[in-house]
C-alpha positions as CSV (number, residue, x, y, z in Angstrom):
1,M,104.7,117.3,71.3
2,N,106.5,120.9,71.7
3,S,108.0,120.8,74.7
4,S,111.3,121.4,77.3
5,I,111.5,119.5,80.5
6,K,113.0,121.3,83.8
7,P,113.0,121.5,87.4
8,R,110.7,124.0,88.9
9,S,109.1,125.2,92.2
10,L,105.6,123.5,92.7
11,H,104.5,127.2,94.2
12,G,102.5,128.6,90.7
13,P,102.1,132.0,90.4
14,L,97.8,131.8,89.7
15,S,96.6,130.9,93.0
16,D,93.7,131.9,95.5
17,P,95.1,133.7,99.2
18,R,93.7,131.2,100.8
19,Y,95.9,128.4,99.1
20,T,99.6,128.5,98.4
21,G,100.3,125.2,98.3
22,T,101.1,122.3,95.7
23,V,100.0,123.6,92.1
24,A,100.1,120.7,88.7
25,L,100.2,123.7,86.2
26,R,101.2,126.7,85.2
27,W,100.1,129.3,83.2
28,H,102.5,132.0,81.2
29,G,100.8,133.7,78.9
30,N,102.4,132.1,75.6
31,S,102.9,128.5,77.6
32,L,101.5,125.9,79.9
33,E,103.7,124.0,82.1
34,L,102.6,120.8,83.3
35,L,104.0,118.7,85.9
36,D,105.3,115.7,84.8
37,Q,103.2,113.2,86.7
38,R,104.5,110.3,85.3
39,L,107.9,110.8,87.2
40,L,106.8,111.5,90.8
41,P,108.0,111.0,93.3
42,A,111.5,110.1,92.2
43,Q,111.6,113.5,89.7
44,E,109.7,117.0,90.0
45,C,109.9,118.2,86.3
46,W,107.8,120.6,84.3
47,I,107.2,120.7,80.6
48,A,106.3,123.5,79.1
49,L,104.1,123.4,75.6
50,E,103.6,125.8,73.7
51,S,100.7,123.9,70.9
52,A,97.4,122.9,71.5
53,S,98.8,119.5,70.2
54,G,101.1,119.3,72.6
55,V,98.6,119.8,75.4
56,A,96.4,116.9,73.9
57,Q,99.7,114.7,73.9
58,S,100.3,115.5,77.5
59,I,96.5,114.6,78.3
60,Q,96.9,111.4,76.6
61,D,100.0,110.4,78.0
62,M,99.2,111.4,81.5
63,V,101.5,114.1,81.9
64,V,98.6,115.4,83.3
65,R,95.5,113.8,85.0
66,G,92.5,114.2,87.3
67,A,89.0,115.3,85.5
68,P,89.4,119.3,86.9
69,A,93.0,119.6,85.9
70,I,92.3,117.6,82.5
71,G,89.5,120.3,81.4
72,I,91.9,123.1,83.0
73,S,94.9,122.3,80.5
74,A,92.3,122.0,77.7
75,A,91.2,125.3,77.8
76,Y,94.6,126.8,78.2
77,G,95.8,124.3,75.2
78,V,92.7,126.2,73.5
79,A,94.3,129.2,74.1
80,L,97.3,128.6,72.9
81,A,95.9,127.2,69.3
82,A,94.7,130.9,69.6
83,R,98.2,132.0,69.8
84,K,99.1,130.2,66.8
85,A,96.4,130.8,64.6
86,E,96.7,133.1,62.1
87,G,95.3,134.2,58.2
88,E,91.6,134.0,56.8
89,G,91.1,130.5,58.1
90,W,92.1,131.6,62.2
91,Q,88.9,130.4,63.1
92,A,88.7,126.7,61.7
93,E,92.7,126.8,63.0
94,I,91.2,126.8,66.5
95,K,88.1,124.6,66.1
96,M,90.4,122.1,64.7
97,A,92.4,122.4,67.8
98,V,89.3,122.1,70.3
99,R,88.4,118.8,68.3
100,E,91.9,117.3,68.5
101,L,92.1,118.2,72.6
102,G,88.4,116.8,72.4
103,A,90.1,113.3,71.4
104,S,92.4,112.7,74.1
105,R,90.5,111.2,76.9
106,P,86.7,110.1,76.5
107,T,85.7,110.0,80.1
108,A,86.3,112.8,82.5
109,V,83.6,115.3,81.7
110,N,85.4,117.8,82.4
111,L,87.1,118.3,79.6
112,F,84.5,118.7,77.0
113,W,83.1,120.7,79.3
114,A,85.9,123.2,79.1
115,L,86.3,122.6,75.3
116,Q,82.4,124.2,75.3
117,R,82.9,127.2,77.3
118,M,86.0,128.1,75.1
119,E,84.0,127.6,71.7
120,Q,81.1,129.8,72.7
121,V,83.6,132.3,73.4
122,L,84.9,131.5,70.0
123,A,81.8,131.8,68.8
124,D,80.9,135.5,69.7
125,C,84.7,136.9,68.5
126,V,84.5,138.4,65.2
127,A,88.8,139.4,65.0
128,L,91.7,136.9,65.8
129,N,93.0,139.3,68.9
130,E,89.8,139.7,70.1
131,A,89.7,135.7,70.1
132,Q,93.3,135.5,71.7
133,E,92.7,137.8,74.3
134,R,89.3,136.7,75.2
135,L,90.4,132.8,75.4
136,E,92.6,133.5,77.7
137,R,90.8,134.7,79.8
138,E,87.9,132.6,80.0
139,A,91.1,129.6,81.0
140,V,92.5,131.4,83.3
141,A,88.7,132.0,84.7
142,I,88.1,127.8,84.7
143,H,91.3,127.9,86.4
144,Q,90.4,130.3,89.2
145,E,87.0,128.9,89.9
146,D,88.3,125.2,90.2
147,L,90.5,126.3,93.1
148,A,87.6,128.5,94.2
149,A,85.5,125.2,94.0
150,N,87.5,123.1,95.4
151,L,87.6,125.5,98.7
152,A,83.8,126.0,99.1
153,M,83.3,121.8,98.5
154,A,85.8,121.3,101.3
155,T,83.4,123.4,103.7
156,Y,80.3,121.9,102.4
157,A,81.8,118.1,102.8
158,L,82.5,119.3,106.9
159,E,79.1,120.4,107.3
160,A,77.6,117.1,105.4
161,M,79.5,115.6,107.7
162,G,78.5,116.5,110.9
163,L,81.9,117.7,111.7
164,S,81.3,121.5,111.2
165,S,79.8,122.6,114.6
166,G,80.2,121.3,118.1
167,N,83.4,119.6,119.6
168,P,83.6,116.6,117.5
169,S,86.4,114.2,117.5
170,P,89.2,113.4,114.7
171,V,88.6,110.6,112.2
172,S,90.1,108.5,110.1
173,V,89.2,108.4,106.2
174,L,90.3,106.2,102.9
175,T,90.7,107.3,99.9
176,H,91.6,106.1,96.3
177,C,93.2,107.4,93.0
178,N,94.8,110.9,93.3
179,T,92.3,113.5,93.7
180,G,94.5,116.4,95.5
181,A,96.3,119.5,94.0
182,L,97.6,117.3,91.4
183,A,94.1,116.4,90.0
184,T,92.9,120.1,90.0
185,G,93.3,123.7,89.9
186,G,95.1,123.2,93.8
187,Y,94.0,122.4,96.6
188,G,91.9,119.3,95.7
189,T,88.2,117.7,96.0
190,A,88.2,114.4,98.0
191,L,91.6,115.2,99.3
192,G,91.0,119.2,99.4
193,V,88.0,117.8,102.1
194,I,90.8,115.7,104.1
195,R,93.0,118.7,103.6
196,R,90.6,120.6,105.4
197,L,90.1,118.1,108.0
198,H,93.9,118.6,108.8
199,E,93.4,122.0,108.7
200,K,90.7,121.9,111.6
201,Q,92.5,119.0,113.6
202,L,89.9,116.8,112.7
203,L,92.1,113.9,110.9
204,K,93.3,111.2,112.8
205,Q,95.0,109.7,109.5
206,V,94.7,109.1,106.0
207,Y,94.9,105.4,104.5
208,A,95.9,105.9,100.8
209,D,95.0,103.1,98.4
210,E,98.2,102.3,96.1
211,T,95.8,102.1,93.1
212,R,96.9,100.0,90.9
213,P,98.2,100.2,87.5
214,W,99.1,103.6,87.6
215,L,99.4,103.8,91.4
216,Q,98.9,107.2,91.8
217,G,97.8,106.5,95.2
218,S,101.6,105.6,96.1
219,R,103.2,108.0,93.6
220,L,101.0,110.9,94.0
221,T,98.6,110.6,97.2
222,A,101.2,109.8,99.4
223,W,104.0,112.1,97.8
224,E,101.2,115.0,98.1
225,L,100.1,114.7,101.7
226,M,104.0,113.8,103.4
227,R,105.0,116.7,101.6
228,D,102.3,118.8,103.6
229,E,102.6,116.4,106.5
230,I,99.4,115.2,106.7
231,P,99.5,111.9,108.2
232,V,98.9,109.1,105.5
233,T,99.5,105.3,105.3
234,L,99.8,103.7,102.1
235,N,98.0,100.0,101.5
236,A,98.0,98.2,98.7
237,D,94.1,98.0,97.2
238,G,93.2,94.5,98.8
239,A,94.0,95.5,101.8
240,A,91.2,98.1,102.2
241,A,88.6,95.4,103.5
242,A,90.9,94.3,106.5
243,I,91.4,97.9,107.1
244,L,87.7,98.6,107.2
245,A,87.1,95.6,109.2
246,E,89.0,97.3,112.1
247,G,86.4,99.7,112.4
248,E,88.8,103.1,112.8
249,V,87.5,104.3,109.2
250,R,84.4,106.3,109.1
251,W,84.8,107.9,106.0
252,I,85.4,106.9,102.1
253,I,86.0,109.6,100.5
254,V,86.9,109.7,96.6
255,G,86.7,112.0,93.8
256,A,84.5,111.6,90.5
257,D,85.6,111.9,86.7
258,R,81.8,111.9,85.4
259,I,78.4,111.7,87.5
260,T,74.7,111.5,85.6
261,A,71.9,112.7,86.7
262,N,70.6,110.0,88.6
263,G,73.8,109.9,90.9
264,D,75.6,107.5,89.5
265,V,79.3,107.9,89.2
266,A,82.2,107.1,86.8
267,N,86.0,107.0,88.8
268,K,89.3,105.1,89.3
269,I,88.6,101.6,88.5
270,G,88.6,100.4,92.2
271,T,85.8,103.0,93.5
272,Y,83.0,100.4,93.1
273,S,85.3,97.7,95.2
274,L,85.5,100.1,97.8
275,A,81.8,101.0,97.7
276,V,80.4,97.7,98.2
277,L,83.1,97.6,101.0
278,A,81.7,100.7,102.4
279,R,78.1,99.6,102.6
280,H,79.3,96.1,104.3
281,H,81.2,97.6,107.1
282,K,78.6,100.7,107.5
283,V,81.4,103.4,106.7
284,G,80.4,106.4,105.2
285,F,81.0,107.4,100.9
286,M,81.4,110.2,99.7
287,V,82.1,111.8,96.2
288,V,83.4,114.9,96.2
289,A,83.7,116.8,92.7
290,P,82.8,119.7,91.2
291,S,79.6,120.1,89.5
292,S,81.3,120.5,85.7
293,T,82.0,116.9,86.6
294,V,78.0,116.4,86.6
295,D,76.3,115.3,83.1
296,M,72.7,115.6,83.2
297,A,72.0,114.5,79.8
298,L,73.2,110.9,81.0
299,K,70.4,109.5,82.7
300,S,72.7,106.6,84.7
301,G,76.4,105.1,84.5
302,A,75.8,102.5,81.7
303,E,75.5,105.1,79.4
304,I,79.2,106.6,80.6
305,P,82.3,105.8,77.8
306,I,85.0,103.6,79.9
307,E,88.3,104.3,78.5
308,E,90.4,101.0,78.1
309,R,93.9,101.4,78.0
310,D,96.9,99.4,76.5
311,G,97.8,96.1,78.1
312,A,101.6,97.0,78.5
313,E,100.1,99.1,81.8
314,I,99.1,95.7,83.4
315,R,101.7,93.6,82.2
316,E,104.5,95.5,83.1
317,M,105.9,98.6,85.1
318,R,108.3,101.6,83.4
319,G,109.6,98.6,81.4
320,V,109.8,95.7,83.6
321,P,108.0,92.6,82.7
322,L,105.3,91.5,85.6
323,A,103.0,89.0,83.8
324,P,103.4,86.2,80.6
325,E,104.5,88.3,77.4
326,G,101.3,88.5,75.2
327,V,98.5,87.5,78.0
328,K,95.2,89.0,77.8
329,V,94.4,92.2,79.7
330,F,91.8,93.4,80.9
331,N,92.6,96.9,82.0
332,P,89.5,99.8,82.1
333,V,90.6,103.0,83.6
334,F,87.4,103.7,85.4
335,D,84.1,101.5,87.0
336,V,81.1,103.0,87.5
337,T,79.4,102.6,90.9
338,P,75.9,103.0,91.8
339,A,74.2,105.9,93.4
340,T,72.1,103.4,95.9
341,L,75.9,102.7,97.4
342,I,76.8,106.5,97.7
343,D,75.7,108.1,100.9
344,L,76.6,111.6,99.6
345,I,77.8,113.6,96.6
346,V,79.6,116.9,96.9
347,T,79.9,119.5,94.9
348,E,80.5,123.8,95.2
349,K,76.9,124.2,94.5
350,G,76.0,122.0,97.6
351,A,75.5,118.9,98.9
352,V,73.3,115.4,97.7
353,R,72.6,112.9,100.5
354,N,71.7,109.0,99.0
355,P,71.4,110.9,95.5
356,D,68.8,109.5,92.7
357,A,67.3,111.5,89.8
358,A,64.7,113.6,92.2
359,G,68.1,115.0,94.4
360,M,70.1,115.7,91.4
361,S,68.0,117.7,89.6
362,A,67.0,119.9,92.9
363,L,70.3,120.3,92.9
364,F,71.7,120.5,89.0
365,G,68.4,120.5,86.7
């Protein structure tokens, strides 16, 4: 992996004027910088990548994670491949990079959506210099569109929650994994809604699941919210039921890595459990994700490929053993939440309440 690691400011050059906060990736024309999220919160280090192979490896190793951020990174990876391509076989070189990037993570549909957009641009290019210019422009557009989409989703979500008019009381919410600026092009999806609630003084408290085994909740969400002075309480995943039983939390707000035509949602492992708990405790369950996460080609969640990772992630933590050596491990990265347990799916195109095939088709068909 062609990389260099160095401390760097978290505020990037590519931003929407309505948001100037934390970012996870920055484009410099001839390199892509990724905030190494494996090292947070202990270290804030950036990796500078100059090749598509380096970007693919970073996606696989979870230097960058979160479906939208993975898609954006992959798009920039294609742009880097174009910069390195040469000779008569330049198109084949770029297509090979697209295949390598596509193999880095199998579940996040944003990855394939972004690569498809880049391939469509590539197909229209007749010269290498044209491809270099247009592919970079397309990658930047994908990045900018994601940030704009996050801002729009927050607006739609507050409307769907009934909190955009009148004089509503502040609410407490619970969230899972990390769906903020670190997982997107900026602002966040589910965490973007939480950020907007805070901006509108409508947020009482955020409960953040630690999110085993990668601890995106404790390492990333808690860090991001504290950095922006948003009230957060960190809890063990297994404490969610006890928190909901207290009756303070009104909404569980999560992101998604893939949403199917009937409204089933693949998200970080543990999301399905939360949806079951929400239904029992009569708490609203909301999924917030860009429309690029919606895969209308899949009829239901049963067709979603679920990635399984190395059992070492469960048996140990940063090299420290937590379980008997050699014990068998079940380590899926995602689970599928049935649409019947979801109250709202919110995208930048609008919201689907009580999602089913008809509602999804009406908005995305």
